[in-house]
N, CA, C, O and the ligand as a Tripos MOL2 file, in Angstrom:
@<TRIPOS>MOLECULE
protein
  273   271    69     0     0
PROTEIN
NO_CHARGES

@<TRIPOS>ATOM
      1 N        -158.0060   73.6060  -36.9630 N.3       1 MET1
      2 CA       -158.6430   73.9860  -38.2340 C.3       1 MET1
      3 C        -160.0710   73.4750  -38.2520 C.2       1 MET1
      4 O        -160.3050   72.2740  -38.3810 O.2       1 MET1
      5 N        -161.0210   74.3840  -38.1240 N.am      2 LYS2
      6 CA       -162.4260   73.9770  -38.1080 C.3       2 LYS2
      7 C        -163.0570   74.3340  -39.4430 C.2       2 LYS2
      8 O        -164.0050   75.1150  -39.5330 O.2       2 LYS2
      9 N        -162.4940   73.7330  -40.4650 N.am      3 ASN3
     10 CA       -162.9890   74.0100  -41.8060 C.3       3 ASN3
     11 C        -163.4100   72.7040  -42.4540 C.2       3 ASN3
     12 O        -162.9160   72.3130  -43.5110 O.2       3 ASN3
     13 N        -164.3500   72.0400  -41.7730 N.am      4 GLY4
     14 CA       -164.7790   70.7370  -42.2430 C.3       4 GLY4
     15 C        -165.4620   70.8020  -43.5880 C.2       4 GLY4
     16 O        -166.3800   71.5910  -43.8070 O.2       4 GLY4
     17 N        -164.9950   69.9610  -44.4760 N.am      5 LYS5
     18 CA       -165.6040   69.9170  -45.7900 C.3       5 LYS5
     19 C        -166.6080   68.7700  -45.8250 C.2       5 LYS5
     20 O        -166.2800   67.6250  -45.5140 O.2       5 LYS5
     21 N        -167.8120   69.0980  -46.2020 N.am      6 VAL6
     22 CA       -168.8510   68.0780  -46.2760 C.3       6 VAL6
     23 C        -169.5230   68.1350  -47.6510 C.2       6 VAL6
     24 O        -169.4950   69.1530  -48.3420 O.2       6 VAL6
     25 N        -170.1180   67.0180  -48.0120 N.am      7 CYS7
     26 CA       -170.9180   66.9700  -49.2310 C.3       7 CYS7
     27 C        -172.1640   67.8260  -49.0180 C.2       7 CYS7
     28 O        -172.8880   67.6380  -48.0400 O.2       7 CYS7
     29 N        -172.4110   68.7470  -49.9140 N.am      8 ASN8
     30 CA       -173.5690   69.6250  -49.7690 C.3       8 ASN8
     31 C        -174.8930   68.8840  -49.9460 C.2       8 ASN8
     32 O        -175.9390   69.3740  -49.5200 O.2       8 ASN8
     33 N        -174.8520   67.7190  -50.5640 N.am      9 VAL9
     34 CA       -176.0860   66.9800  -50.8120 C.3       9 VAL9
     35 C        -176.4460   66.1190  -49.6050 C.2       9 VAL9
     36 O        -177.5460   66.2340  -49.0650 O.2       9 VAL9
     37 N        -175.5180   65.2550  -49.1810 N.am     10 CYS10
     38 CA       -175.8480   64.2840  -48.1280 C.3      10 CYS10
     39 C        -175.2330   64.6350  -46.7850 C.2      10 CYS10
     40 O        -175.6110   64.0510  -45.7690 O.2      10 CYS10
     41 N        -174.3040   65.5640  -46.7540 N.am     11 GLY11
     42 CA       -173.7230   65.9820  -45.4860 C.3      11 GLY11
     43 C        -172.5570   65.1400  -45.0140 C.2      11 GLY11
     44 O        -172.0350   65.3510  -43.9190 O.2      11 GLY11
     45 N        -172.1460   64.1820  -45.8370 N.am     12 LYS12
     46 CA       -171.0290   63.3210  -45.4580 C.3      12 LYS12
     47 C        -169.7400   64.1330  -45.3680 C.2      12 LYS12
     48 O        -169.4850   65.0080  -46.1950 O.2      12 LYS12
     49 N        -168.9310   63.8290  -44.3500 N.am     13 VAL13
     50 CA       -167.6410   64.4920  -44.2110 C.3      13 VAL13
     51 C        -166.6980   63.9790  -45.2950 C.2      13 VAL13
     52 O        -166.5800   62.7740  -45.5150 O.2      13 VAL13
     53 N        -166.0380   64.9040  -45.9580 N.am     14 LEU14
     54 CA       -165.1440   64.5450  -47.0530 C.3      14 LEU14
     55 C        -163.7000   64.5610  -46.5750 C.2      14 LEU14
     56 O        -163.2030   65.5730  -46.0790 O.2      14 LEU14
     57 N        -163.0420   63.4260  -46.7330 N.am     15 ASP15
     58 CA       -161.6360   63.3020  -46.3650 C.3      15 ASP15
     59 C        -160.7980   63.3140  -47.6400 C.2      15 ASP15
     60 O        -160.7690   62.3430  -48.3960 O.2      15 ASP15
     61 N        -160.1250   64.4250  -47.8540 N.am     16 GLU16
     62 CA       -159.3770   64.5880  -49.1010 C.3      16 GLU16
     63 C        -158.2710   63.5670  -49.2790 C.2      16 GLU16
     64 O        -157.8330   63.3080  -50.4000 O.2      16 GLU16
     65 N        -157.8170   62.9840  -48.1730 N.am     17 THR17
     66 CA       -156.7420   62.0050  -48.3010 C.3      17 THR17
     67 C        -157.2900   60.6300  -48.6650 C.2      17 THR17
     68 O        -156.5250   59.7370  -49.0280 O.2      17 THR17
     69 N        -158.6110   60.4490  -48.5710 N.am     18 GLN18
     70 CA       -159.1990   59.1360  -48.8040 C.3      18 GLN18
     71 C        -160.0640   59.0690  -50.0460 C.2      18 GLN18
     72 O        -160.2800   57.9920  -50.6020 O.2      18 GLN18
     73 N        -160.5500   60.1950  -50.4730 N.am     19 GLU19
     74 CA       -161.5020   60.1510  -51.5830 C.3      19 GLU19
     75 C        -161.4490   61.4360  -52.3840 C.2      19 GLU19
     76 O        -160.9700   62.4740  -51.9280 O.2      19 GLU19
     77 N        -161.9570   61.3210  -53.5880 N.am     20 ASP20
     78 CA       -162.0550   62.4760  -54.4590 C.3      20 ASP20
     79 C        -163.5120   62.8950  -54.5310 C.2      20 ASP20
     80 O        -164.4110   62.0750  -54.3430 O.2      20 ASP20
     81 N        -163.7400   64.1480  -54.7990 N.am     21 TYR21
     82 CA       -165.1190   64.6150  -54.8610 C.3      21 TYR21
     83 C        -165.2000   65.8120  -55.7970 C.2      21 TYR21
     84 O        -164.1890   66.3740  -56.2180 O.2      21 TYR21
     85 N        -166.4180   66.1760  -56.1030 N.am     22 LEU22
     86 CA       -166.6580   67.2640  -57.0500 C.3      22 LEU22
     87 C        -166.6900   68.6020  -56.3380 C.2      22 LEU22
     88 O        -167.3090   68.7370  -55.2820 O.2      22 LEU22
     89 N        -166.0280   69.5830  -56.9110 N.am     23 VAL23
     90 CA       -166.1190   70.9500  -56.4060 C.3      23 VAL23
     91 C        -166.5750   71.8340  -57.5590 C.2      23 VAL23
     92 O        -165.9920   71.8180  -58.6430 O.2      23 VAL23
     93 N        -167.6120   72.5940  -57.3070 N.am     24 ILE24
     94 CA       -168.0820   73.5620  -58.2990 C.3      24 ILE24
     95 C        -167.9950   74.9460  -57.6740 C.2      24 ILE24
     96 O        -168.5280   75.1870  -56.5910 O.2      24 ILE24
     97 N        -167.3250   75.8400  -58.3630 N.am     25 GLU25
     98 CA       -167.2790   77.2240  -57.9030 C.3      25 GLU25
     99 C        -167.8840   78.1030  -58.9810 C.2      25 GLU25
    100 O        -167.6100   77.9430  -60.1700 O.2      25 GLU25
    101 N        -168.6980   79.0210  -58.5430 N.am     26 LYS26
    102 CA       -169.3820   79.8760  -59.5060 C.3      26 LYS26
    103 C        -169.5180   81.2900  -58.9550 C.2      26 LYS26
    104 O        -170.0610   81.5150  -57.8730 O.2      26 LYS26
    105 N        -169.0130   82.2210  -59.7290 N.am     27 GLU27
    106 CA       -169.2180   83.6160  -59.4050 C.3      27 GLU27
    107 C        -170.3270   84.1400  -60.3010 C.2      27 GLU27
    108 O        -170.1560   84.2770  -61.5130 O.2      27 GLU27
    109 N        -171.4500   84.4270  -59.6950 N.am     28 TRP28
    110 CA       -172.6250   84.8150  -60.4640 C.3      28 TRP28
    111 C        -172.4870   86.2370  -60.9780 C.2      28 TRP28
    112 O        -172.0000   87.1340  -60.2900 O.2      28 TRP28
    113 N        -172.9270   86.4040  -62.1930 N.am     29 GLY29
    114 CA       -172.7560   87.6890  -62.8480 C.3      29 GLY29
    115 C        -174.0430   88.4670  -63.0200 C.2      29 GLY29
    116 O        -175.0790   88.1590  -62.4300 O.2      29 GLY29
    117 N        -173.9370   89.4560  -63.8260 N.am     30 TYR30
    118 CA       -174.9940   90.4510  -63.9740 C.3      30 TYR30
    119 C        -176.3240   89.8540  -64.4220 C.2      30 TYR30
    120 O        -177.3870   90.3070  -63.9980 O.2      30 TYR30
    121 N        -176.2630   88.8410  -65.2740 N.am     31 PHE31
    122 CA       -177.5020   88.3120  -65.8450 C.3      31 PHE31
    123 C        -178.1640   87.2830  -64.9390 C.2      31 PHE31
    124 O        -179.1160   86.6180  -65.3490 O.2      31 PHE31
    125 N        -177.6810   87.1470  -63.7340 N.am     32 SER32
    126 CA       -178.3240   86.2480  -62.7850 C.3      32 SER32
    127 C        -179.0230   87.0750  -61.7150 C.2      32 SER32
    128 O        -178.8990   88.2990  -61.6580 O.2      32 SER32
    129 N        -179.7530   86.3720  -60.8790 N.am     33 ASN33
    130 CA       -180.3870   87.0340  -59.7370 C.3      33 ASN33
    131 C        -179.4720   87.0290  -58.5180 C.2      33 ASN33
    132 O        -179.8670   87.4500  -57.4310 O.2      33 ASN33
    133 N        -178.2370   86.5470  -58.7120 N.am     34 LYS34
    134 CA       -177.2930   86.4370  -57.5900 C.3      34 LYS34
    135 C        -176.0350   87.2380  -57.8830 C.2      34 LYS34
    136 O        -174.9550   86.8760  -57.4180 O.2      34 LYS34
    137 N        -176.1480   88.2850  -58.6200 N.am     35 ASP35
    138 CA       -174.9920   89.0510  -59.0560 C.3      35 ASP35
    139 C        -174.0720   89.3690  -57.8830 C.2      35 ASP35
    140 O        -174.5120   89.8980  -56.8620 O.2      35 ASP35
    141 N        -172.7940   89.0420  -58.0380 N.am     36 GLY36
    142 CA       -171.8220   89.3230  -56.9930 C.3      36 GLY36
    143 C        -171.6440   88.2010  -55.9930 C.2      36 GLY36
    144 O        -170.7550   88.2690  -55.1440 O.2      36 GLY36
    145 N        -172.4720   87.1660  -56.0720 N.am     37 SER37
    146 CA       -172.3440   86.0470  -55.1410 C.3      37 SER37
    147 C        -171.3370   85.0440  -55.6770 C.2      37 SER37
    148 O        -171.2930   84.7620  -56.8740 O.2      37 SER37
    149 N        -170.5330   84.5120  -54.7710 N.am     38 HIS38
    150 CA       -169.5810   83.4640  -55.1240 C.3      38 HIS38
    151 C        -169.9980   82.1960  -54.3900 C.2      38 HIS38
    152 O        -169.9400   82.1340  -53.1610 O.2      38 HIS38
    153 N        -170.4140   81.1960  -55.1380 N.am     39 ASP39
    154 CA       -170.8880   79.9520  -54.5470 C.3      39 ASP39
    155 C        -169.8330   78.8700  -54.6940 C.2      39 ASP39
    156 O        -169.1260   78.8030  -55.6990 O.2      39 ASP39
    157 N        -169.7360   78.0250  -53.6770 N.am     40 ARG40
    158 CA       -168.8720   76.8500  -53.7560 C.3      40 ARG40
    159 C        -169.6830   75.6500  -53.2810 C.2      40 ARG40
    160 O        -170.2820   75.6700  -52.2060 O.2      40 ARG40
    161 N        -169.6880   74.6160  -54.0990 N.am     41 ILE41
    162 CA       -170.4710   73.4170  -53.8110 C.3      41 ILE41
    163 C        -169.5400   72.2180  -53.8340 C.2      41 ILE41
    164 O        -168.6980   72.0860  -54.7220 O.2      41 ILE41
    165 N        -169.7000   71.3440  -52.8440 N.am     42 ARG42
    166 CA       -168.9440   70.0900  -52.8450 C.3      42 ARG42
    167 C        -169.9430   68.9370  -52.8830 C.2      42 ARG42
    168 O        -170.9470   68.9350  -52.1710 O.2      42 ARG42
    169 N        -169.6440   67.9760  -53.7200 N.am     43 VAL43
    170 CA       -170.5330   66.8330  -53.8810 C.3      43 VAL43
    171 C        -169.6910   65.5680  -53.8650 C.2      43 VAL43
    172 O        -168.7500   65.4360  -54.6470 O.2      43 VAL43
    173 N        -170.0220   64.6440  -52.9820 N.am     44 CYS44
    174 CA       -169.2640   63.3920  -52.9080 C.3      44 CYS44
    175 C        -169.5490   62.5470  -54.1430 C.2      44 CYS44
    176 O        -170.5130   62.7980  -54.8660 O.2      44 CYS44
    177 N        -168.7070   61.5470  -54.3810 N.am     45 GLU45
    178 CA       -168.8250   60.7790  -55.6110 C.3      45 GLU45
    179 C        -170.1520   60.0310  -55.6890 C.2      45 GLU45
    180 O        -170.7260   59.9000  -56.7700 O.2      45 GLU45
    181 N        -170.6420   59.5410  -54.5540 N.am     46 THR46
    182 CA       -171.9130   58.8210  -54.5520 C.3      46 THR46
    183 C        -173.0460   59.7290  -54.9980 C.2      46 THR46
    184 O        -173.8590   59.3500  -55.8420 O.2      46 THR46
    185 N        -173.0990   60.9280  -54.4320 N.am     47 CYS47
    186 CA       -174.1480   61.8690  -54.8080 C.3      47 CYS47
    187 C        -173.9560   62.3510  -56.2390 C.2      47 CYS47
    188 O        -174.9230   62.6160  -56.9540 O.2      47 CYS47
    189 N        -172.7050   62.4600  -56.6420 N.am     48 TYR48
    190 CA       -172.4130   62.8630  -58.0130 C.3      48 TYR48
    191 C        -172.9980   61.8630  -59.0020 C.2      48 TYR48
    192 O        -173.6290   62.2430  -59.9880 O.2      48 TYR48
    193 N        -172.7800   60.5770  -58.7230 N.am     49 ASP49
    194 CA       -173.3060   59.5560  -59.6180 C.3      49 ASP49
    195 C        -174.8260   59.5960  -59.6630 C.2      49 ASP49
    196 O        -175.4270   59.4510  -60.7280 O.2      49 ASP49
    197 N        -175.4450   59.7950  -58.5000 N.am     50 GLN50
    198 CA       -176.9110   59.8620  -58.4620 C.3      50 GLN50
    199 C        -177.4120   61.0970  -59.2090 C.2      50 GLN50
    200 O        -178.4450   61.0630  -59.8780 O.2      50 GLN50
    201 N        -176.6590   62.1780  -59.0790 N.am     51 TRP51
    202 CA       -177.0310   63.4200  -59.7580 C.3      51 TRP51
    203 C        -176.9910   63.2220  -61.2720 C.2      51 TRP51
    204 O        -177.8990   63.6300  -61.9960 O.2      51 TRP51
    205 N        -175.9120   62.5820  -61.7280 N.am     52 LEU52
    206 CA       -175.7550   62.3720  -63.1620 C.3      52 LEU52
    207 C        -176.8830   61.5390  -63.7590 C.2      52 LEU52
    208 O        -177.2310   61.6950  -64.9290 O.2      52 LEU52
    209 N        -177.4520   60.6490  -62.9400 N.am     53 GLU53
    210 CA       -178.5480   59.8220  -63.4450 C.3      53 GLU53
    211 C        -179.7660   60.6670  -63.8000 C.2      53 GLU53
    212 O        -180.6290   60.2340  -64.5640 O.2      53 GLU53
    213 N        -179.8320   61.8730  -63.2440 N.am     54 GLN54
    214 CA       -180.9610   62.7480  -63.5400 C.3      54 GLN54
    215 C        -180.7340   63.5860  -64.7990 C.2      54 GLN54
    216 O        -181.6540   64.2240  -65.3090 O.2      54 GLN54
    217 N        -179.5030   63.5720  -65.2850 N.am     55 PHE55
    218 CA       -179.2020   64.3480  -66.4790 C.3      55 PHE55
    219 C        -179.8730   63.7090  -67.6970 C.2      55 PHE55
    220 O        -180.0000   62.4870  -67.7760 O.2      55 PHE55
    221 N        -180.2890   64.5270  -68.6190 N.am     56 THR56
    222 CA       -180.8250   63.9860  -69.8610 C.3      56 THR56
    223 C        -179.7240   63.8080  -70.9000 C.2      56 THR56
    224 O        -179.8920   63.0810  -71.8790 O.2      56 THR56
    225 N        -178.5950   64.4790  -70.6760 N.am     57 GLN57
    226 CA       -177.4820   64.3740  -71.6130 C.3      57 GLN57
    227 C        -176.2690   63.8230  -70.8690 C.2      57 GLN57
    228 O        -176.0160   64.1870  -69.7210 O.2      57 GLN57
    229 N        -175.5320   62.9520  -71.5270 N.am     58 PRO58
    230 CA       -174.3720   62.3590  -70.8590 C.3      58 PRO58
    231 C        -173.2770   63.3900  -70.6070 C.2      58 PRO58
    232 O        -173.1380   64.3830  -71.3220 O.2      58 PRO58
    233 N        -172.5170   63.1130  -69.5680 N.am     59 VAL59
    234 CA       -171.3850   63.9660  -69.2450 C.3      59 VAL59
    235 C        -170.2900   63.7810  -70.2920 C.2      59 VAL59
    236 O        -170.0610   62.6710  -70.7730 O.2      59 VAL59
    237 N        -169.6310   64.8490  -70.6320 N.am     60 ASP60
    238 CA       -168.4970   64.7820  -71.5440 C.3      60 ASP60
    239 C        -167.2960   64.2780  -70.7440 C.2      60 ASP60
    240 O        -166.5950   65.0610  -70.1030 O.2      60 ASP60
    241 N        -167.0710   62.9930  -70.7870 N.am     61 ARG61
    242 CA       -166.0360   62.3820  -69.9610 C.3      61 ARG61
    243 C        -164.8980   61.8700  -70.8170 C.2      61 ARG61
    244 O        -165.1030   61.1460  -71.7910 O.2      61 ARG61
    245 N        -163.7050   62.2570  -70.4380 N.am     62 GLN62
    246 CA       -162.5170   61.8130  -71.1650 C.3      62 GLN62
    247 C        -161.5710   61.1470  -70.1920 C.2      62 GLN62
    248 O        -161.4980   61.5070  -69.0170 O.2      62 GLN62
    249 N        -160.8570   60.1820  -70.6980 N.am     63 GLN63
    250 CA       -159.8620   59.5150  -69.8730 C.3      63 GLN63
    251 C        -158.5590   60.3090  -69.9170 C.2      63 GLN63
    252 O        -158.0520   60.6430  -70.9880 O.2      63 GLN63
    253 N        -158.0420   60.5960  -68.7590 N.am     64 VAL64
    254 CA       -156.7750   61.2990  -68.7170 C.3      64 VAL64
    255 C        -155.7170   60.3600  -68.1500 C.2      64 VAL64
    256 O        -155.9830   59.5470  -67.2640 O.2      64 VAL64
    257 N        -154.5310   60.4980  -68.6810 N.am     65 THR65
    258 CA       -153.4410   59.6630  -68.2070 C.3      65 THR65
    259 C        -152.8590   60.2620  -66.9420 C.2      65 THR65
    260 O        -152.4090   61.4080  -66.9320 O.2      65 THR65
    261 N        -152.8730   59.4780  -65.8760 N.am     66 GLU66
    262 CA       -152.3640   59.9830  -64.6120 C.3      66 GLU66
    263 C        -150.8540   59.9100  -64.5750 C.2      66 GLU66
    264 O        -150.2550   58.8850  -64.8990 O.2      66 GLU66
    265 N        -150.2610   60.9980  -64.1790 N.am     67 LEU67
    266 CA       -148.8120   61.0440  -64.0390 C.3      67 LEU67
    267 C        -148.4600   60.6240  -62.6210 C.2      67 LEU67
    268 O        -148.6440   61.3810  -61.6670 O.2      67 LEU67
    269 N        -147.9580   59.4230  -62.5020 N.am     68 VAL68
    270 CA       -147.6330   58.8970  -61.1680 C.3      68 VAL68
    271 C        -146.1310   58.9940  -60.9490 C.2      68 VAL68
    272 O        -145.6360   58.6080  -59.8900 O.2      68 VAL68
    273 ZN       -172.9280   63.1260  -50.8050 Zn       69 ZN69
@<TRIPOS>BOND
     1     1     2 1
     2     2     3 1
     3     3     4 2
     4     3     5 am
     5     5     6 1
     6     6     7 1
     7     7     8 2
     8     7     9 am
     9     9    10 1
    10    10    11 1
    11    11    12 2
    12    11    13 am
    13    13    14 1
    14    14    15 1
    15    15    16 2
    16    15    17 am
    17    17    18 1
    18    18    19 1
    19    19    20 2
    20    19    21 am
    21    21    22 1
    22    22    23 1
    23    23    24 2
    24    23    25 am
    25    25    26 1
    26    26    27 1
    27    27    28 2
    28    27    29 am
    29    29    30 1
    30    30    31 1
    31    31    32 2
    32    31    33 am
    33    33    34 1
    34    34    35 1
    35    35    36 2
    36    35    37 am
    37    37    38 1
    38    38    39 1
    39    39    40 2
    40    39    41 am
    41    41    42 1
    42    42    43 1
    43    43    44 2
    44    43    45 am
    45    45    46 1
    46    46    47 1
    47    47    48 2
    48    47    49 am
    49    49    50 1
    50    50    51 1
    51    51    52 2
    52    51    53 am
    53    53    54 1
    54    54    55 1
    55    55    56 2
    56    55    57 am
    57    57    58 1
    58    58    59 1
    59    59    60 2
    60    59    61 am
    61    61    62 1
    62    62    63 1
    63    63    64 2
    64    63    65 am
    65    65    66 1
    66    66    67 1
    67    67    68 2
    68    67    69 am
    69    69    70 1
    70    70    71 1
    71    71    72 2
    72    71    73 am
    73    73    74 1
    74    74    75 1
    75    75    76 2
    76    75    77 am
    77    77    78 1
    78    78    79 1
    79    79    80 2
    80    79    81 am
    81    81    82 1
    82    82    83 1
    83    83    84 2
    84    83    85 am
    85    85    86 1
    86    86    87 1
    87    87    88 2
    88    87    89 am
    89    89    90 1
    90    90    91 1
    91    91    92 2
    92    91    93 am
    93    93    94 1
    94    94    95 1
    95    95    96 2
    96    95    97 am
    97    97    98 1
    98    98    99 1
    99    99   100 2
   100    99   101 am
   101   101   102 1
   102   102   103 1
   103   103   104 2
   104   103   105 am
   105   105   106 1
   106   106   107 1
   107   107   108 2
   108   107   109 am
   109   109   110 1
   110   110   111 1
   111   111   112 2
   112   111   113 am
   113   113   114 1
   114   114   115 1
   115   115   116 2
   116   115   117 am
   117   117   118 1
   118   118   119 1
   119   119   120 2
   120   119   121 am
   121   121   122 1
   122   122   123 1
   123   123   124 2
   124   123   125 am
   125   125   126 1
   126   126   127 1
   127   127   128 2
   128   127   129 am
   129   129   130 1
   130   130   131 1
   131   131   132 2
   132   131   133 am
   133   133   134 1
   134   134   135 1
   135   135   136 2
   136   135   137 am
   137   137   138 1
   138   138   139 1
   139   139   140 2
   140   139   141 am
   141   141   142 1
   142   142   143 1
   143   143   144 2
   144   143   145 am
   145   145   146 1
   146   146   147 1
   147   147   148 2
   148   147   149 am
   149   149   150 1
   150   150   151 1
   151   151   152 2
   152   151   153 am
   153   153   154 1
   154   154   155 1
   155   155   156 2
   156   155   157 am
   157   157   158 1
   158   158   159 1
   159   159   160 2
   160   159   161 am
   161   161   162 1
   162   162   163 1
   163   163   164 2
   164   163   165 am
   165   165   166 1
   166   166   167 1
   167   167   168 2
   168   167   169 am
   169   169   170 1
   170   170   171 1
   171   171   172 2
   172   171   173 am
   173   173   174 1
   174   174   175 1
   175   175   176 2
   176   175   177 am
   177   177   178 1
   178   178   179 1
   179   179   180 2
   180   179   181 am
   181   181   182 1
   182   182   183 1
   183   183   184 2
   184   183   185 am
   185   185   186 1
   186   186   187 1
   187   187   188 2
   188   187   189 am
   189   189   190 1
   190   190   191 1
   191   191   192 2
   192   191   193 am
   193   193   194 1
   194   194   195 1
   195   195   196 2
   196   195   197 am
   197   197   198 1
   198   198   199 1
   199   199   200 2
   200   199   201 am
   201   201   202 1
   202   202   203 1
   203   203   204 2
   204   203   205 am
   205   205   206 1
   206   206   207 1
   207   207   208 2
   208   207   209 am
   209   209   210 1
   210   210   211 1
   211   211   212 2
   212   211   213 am
   213   213   214 1
   214   214   215 1
   215   215   216 2
   216   215   217 am
   217   217   218 1
   218   218   219 1
   219   219   220 2
   220   219   221 am
   221   221   222 1
   222   222   223 1
   223   223   224 2
   224   223   225 am
   225   225   226 1
   226   226   227 1
   227   227   228 2
   228   227   229 am
   229   229   230 1
   230   230   231 1
   231   231   232 2
   232   231   233 am
   233   233   234 1
   234   234   235 1
   235   235   236 2
   236   235   237 am
   237   237   238 1
   238   238   239 1
   239   239   240 2
   240   239   241 am
   241   241   242 1
   242   242   243 1
   243   243   244 2
   244   243   245 am
   245   245   246 1
   246   246   247 1
   247   247   248 2
   248   247   249 am
   249   249   250 1
   250   250   251 1
   251   251   252 2
   252   251   253 am
   253   253   254 1
   254   254   255 1
   255   255   256 2
   256   255   257 am
   257   257   258 1
   258   258   259 1
   259   259   260 2
   260   259   261 am
   261   261   262 1
   262   262   263 1
   263   263   264 2
   264   263   265 am
   265   265   266 1
   266   266   267 1
   267   267   268 2
   268   267   269 am
   269   269   270 1
   270   270   271 1
   271   271   272 2
@<TRIPOS>SUBSTRUCTURE
     1 MET1         2 RESIDUE 1 A MET
     2 LYS2         6 RESIDUE 1 A LYS
     3 ASN3        10 RESIDUE 1 A ASN
     4 GLY4        14 RESIDUE 1 A GLY
     5 LYS5        18 RESIDUE 1 A LYS
     6 VAL6        22 RESIDUE 1 A VAL
     7 CYS7        26 RESIDUE 1 A CYS
     8 ASN8        30 RESIDUE 1 A ASN
     9 VAL9        34 RESIDUE 1 A VAL
    10 CYS10       38 RESIDUE 1 A CYS
    11 GLY11       42 RESIDUE 1 A GLY
    12 LYS12       46 RESIDUE 1 A LYS
    13 VAL13       50 RESIDUE 1 A VAL
    14 LEU14       54 RESIDUE 1 A LEU
    15 ASP15       58 RESIDUE 1 A ASP
    16 GLU16       62 RESIDUE 1 A GLU
    17 THR17       66 RESIDUE 1 A THR
    18 GLN18       70 RESIDUE 1 A GLN
    19 GLU19       74 RESIDUE 1 A GLU
    20 ASP20       78 RESIDUE 1 A ASP
    21 TYR21       82 RESIDUE 1 A TYR
    22 LEU22       86 RESIDUE 1 A LEU
    23 VAL23       90 RESIDUE 1 A VAL
    24 ILE24       94 RESIDUE 1 A ILE
    25 GLU25       98 RESIDUE 1 A GLU
    26 LYS26      102 RESIDUE 1 A LYS
    27 GLU27      106 RESIDUE 1 A GLU
    28 TRP28      110 RESIDUE 1 A TRP
    29 GLY29      114 RESIDUE 1 A GLY
    30 TYR30      118 RESIDUE 1 A TYR
    31 PHE31      122 RESIDUE 1 A PHE
    32 SER32      126 RESIDUE 1 A SER
    33 ASN33      130 RESIDUE 1 A ASN
    34 LYS34      134 RESIDUE 1 A LYS
    35 ASP35      138 RESIDUE 1 A ASP
    36 GLY36      142 RESIDUE 1 A GLY
    37 SER37      146 RESIDUE 1 A SER
    38 HIS38      150 RESIDUE 1 A HIS
    39 ASP39      154 RESIDUE 1 A ASP
    40 ARG40      158 RESIDUE 1 A ARG
    41 ILE41      162 RESIDUE 1 A ILE
    42 ARG42      166 RESIDUE 1 A ARG
    43 VAL43      170 RESIDUE 1 A VAL
    44 CYS44      174 RESIDUE 1 A CYS
    45 GLU45      178 RESIDUE 1 A GLU
    46 THR46      182 RESIDUE 1 A THR
    47 CYS47      186 RESIDUE 1 A CYS
    48 TYR48      190 RESIDUE 1 A TYR
    49 ASP49      194 RESIDUE 1 A ASP
    50 GLN50      198 RESIDUE 1 A GLN
    51 TRP51      202 RESIDUE 1 A TRP
    52 LEU52      206 RESIDUE 1 A LEU
    53 GLU53      210 RESIDUE 1 A GLU
    54 GLN54      214 RESIDUE 1 A GLN
    55 PHE55      218 RESIDUE 1 A PHE
    56 THR56      222 RESIDUE 1 A THR
    57 GLN57      226 RESIDUE 1 A GLN
    58 PRO58      230 RESIDUE 1 A PRO
    59 VAL59      234 RESIDUE 1 A VAL
    60 ASP60      238 RESIDUE 1 A ASP
    61 ARG61      242 RESIDUE 1 A ARG
    62 GLN62      246 RESIDUE 1 A GLN
    63 GLN63      250 RESIDUE 1 A GLN
    64 VAL64      254 RESIDUE 1 A VAL
    65 THR65      258 RESIDUE 1 A THR
    66 GLU66      262 RESIDUE 1 A GLU
    67 LEU67      266 RESIDUE 1 A LEU
    68 VAL68      270 RESIDUE 1 A VAL
    69 ZN69       273 GROUP 0 **** ****
């Protein structure tokens, strides 16, 4: 299986069994310049935290109870 998942920002290899990371999928529509394109972005937690520091508005974060 040569489907290596890497962080799109820093290029780090993502090991799903060891860490969690952000996945964004977006199917661009008519009002964009990318109509018909389906984008998938992966961002490791380190880059995610750095990215959030650039936001002017805080993330809407809620605590969820994990079912173990
Ligand atoms: Zn990264």
